[in-house]
C-alpha positions in Angstrom: 72.0 51.7 36.9 71.5 55.1 38.2 73.8 57.9 36.8 76.1 59.5 39.5 74.5 62.8 39.3 71.1 61.2 40.1 72.7 59.4 43.2 74.1 62.6 44.4 70.7 64.6 43.9 68.9 61.8 45.7 71.3 61.8 48.6 71.0 65.7 48.9 67.2 65.7 48.6 66.8 62.9 51.3 69.5 64.4 53.7 67.0 66.5 55.8 69.0 69.5 55.0 67.3 72.4 53.0 68.6 72.3 49.3 68.3 73.9 46.0 69.7 72.5 42.9 71.3 74.8 40.3 71.6 73.4 37.0 73.7 75.9 34.8 74.4 75.9 30.9 78.0 76.0 30.0 79.9 78.6 31.9 81.7 81.2 30.0 84.8 81.6 32.3 85.5 77.8 32.2 86.8 78.5 28.7 89.8 80.1 30.1 91.0 76.8 31.7 90.3 74.6 28.8 89.4 71.8 31.2 85.6 72.0 31.1 84.3 69.7 28.4 82.1 72.1 26.4 82.3 73.8 23.1 85.0 76.3 22.9 87.0 75.1 26.0 90.0 74.4 23.8 89.8 77.5 21.9 92.0 79.7 24.1 95.3 77.7 23.6 94.7 77.6 19.7 93.8 81.4 19.7 96.9 82.3 21.8 99.2 80.2 19.8 97.8 80.1 16.2 95.0 82.7 16.2 92.7 79.8 15.0 89.6 78.1 16.2 88.8 74.5 15.1 85.1 73.5 15.8 82.4 71.2 14.6 79.3 72.9 13.1 81.2 76.0 12.6 78.3 77.6 10.6 75.4 76.3 12.4 76.4 75.6 15.8 74.8 77.1 19.0 75.3 76.3 22.6 73.9 78.1 25.7 76.3 79.9 27.9 76.0 81.6 31.2 78.7 84.4 32.6 80.2 83.3 35.8 78.9 86.4 37.6 75.5 85.7 36.7 75.8 82.0 37.9 77.3 83.4 41.3 74.3 85.7 41.4 71.9 82.8 41.1 73.8 80.9 43.7 73.8 83.7 46.2 69.9 84.2 45.7 69.5 80.3 46.3 71.4 80.5 49.5 69.8 83.7 50.8 66.2 83.3 49.7 64.4 80.4 51.5 61.7 80.6 48.7 63.9 78.5 46.5 64.4 75.7 48.8 63.5 72.3 47.4 63.6 73.7 43.9 65.6 73.2 40.9 66.9 76.5 39.2 67.7 76.4 35.6 70.6 79.0 35.3 70.7 78.9 31.5 71.7 81.6 29.1 70.3 81.9 25.5 72.1 79.8 23.0 74.9 81.7 21.4 76.3 81.0 17.8 79.8 79.6 17.5 80.6 82.3 15.0 79.2 85.0 17.1 81.4 83.7 20.1 84.5 83.6 17.8 83.7 87.2 16.4 83.3 88.5 20.0 86.9 87.2 21.0 88.3 88.7 17.9 86.8 92.1 18.5 87.9 91.9 22.2 91.6 91.0 21.3 91.5 93.2 18.4 92.8 90.5 15.9 91.3 88.2 13.3 90.8 84.8 14.1 90.9 82.0 11.5 88.2 79.5 11.6 88.4 75.7 10.6 85.5 73.4 10.5 86.0 70.0 12.2 84.1 66.9 11.4 82.4 65.1 14.4 85.1 62.5 14.1 87.8 65.2 14.1 86.3 66.8 17.1 86.1 63.5 18.9 89.7 62.8 18.2 90.8 66.3 19.2 88.7 66.3 22.5 89.7 62.8 23.5 93.4 64.0 23.0 92.6 66.8 25.5 91.4 64.3 28.0 87.7 64.8 27.8 85.5 62.0 29.0 83.9 60.1 26.1 80.5 60.7 27.7 81.3 64.8 27.5 82.3 64.5 24.0 79.1 62.7 23.0 76.9 65.2 24.9 78.7 68.2 23.4 78.3 66.9 19.9 74.7 65.9 20.7 74.0 69.5 22.0 75.6 71.3 19.2 73.4 69.2 16.6 70.3 69.6 18.7 70.8 73.4 19.0 71.6 73.5 15.2 68.5 71.6 14.2 66.2 72.8 17.0 67.3 76.4 17.8 63.7 77.8 17.9 62.6 75.1 20.2 65.7 75.1 22.5 65.4 79.0 22.9 61.7 78.9 23.8 62.6 76.3 26.5 65.3 78.6 27.8 62.8 81.5 27.6 60.1 79.5 29.4 62.2 78.7 32.4 60.9 80.4 35.5 62.2 82.1 37.3 64.5 83.3 34.8 68.3 84.2 35.6 67.5 88.0 35.0 64.6 87.6 37.5 66.8 85.9 40.0 69.8 88.3 39.7 67.5 91.5 39.2 69.5 92.7 36.1 70.1 91.7 32.6 72.4 88.9 32.1 76.1 89.6 30.9 76.7 88.9 27.3 79.4 86.9 25.8 80.8 90.1 24.2 81.2 91.6 27.8 82.9 88.3 28.8 85.3 88.5 26.2 86.3 92.1 26.6 86.7 91.4 30.4 89.2 88.5 29.6 90.8 89.9 26.4 94.3 90.0 28.1 94.2 86.4 29.2 92.9 85.4 25.6 95.3 87.4 23.5 97.8 85.8 21.2 101.2 85.4 22.5 103.5 87.8 20.7 106.3 86.1 18.9 
């Protein structure tokens, strides 16, 4: 049976309306809500309450992220430039290591963050308790492992996407460090 995304994509493409698909990597800003099933989306609560991050593949995990402003820029270009009609735009950022994301947040809030590695089973249980769909859990674990074992290949794939996000938005992409600094007040631990 076709996947729901395939059904929606086919409906759009056969509608007779001009279309452009945008396929983003994980969006940095979704981390603030904790509702988007991707690595790091449950960190804000544990950072604010315990100054701790619990994550699988802590030392070798990588995941691609895009800043929400960069994604908005790609969407604006897709809406305003008919040259992208009927195309798929891969709005993907480079893979970022788990440790570098945690370090960027720690730097932005000016506090150390403890790190605890989870097994895949512990991550499944944690994310299930947060209400993540089981498919999203498996995709996240698969992607973390894929980026850990095939980082060079996955990075080359990202760099090969044309047009690149930077070409579309006509500026360098915003970094995770910049994103963390922009949102430091929302991330900072609750004073007790």
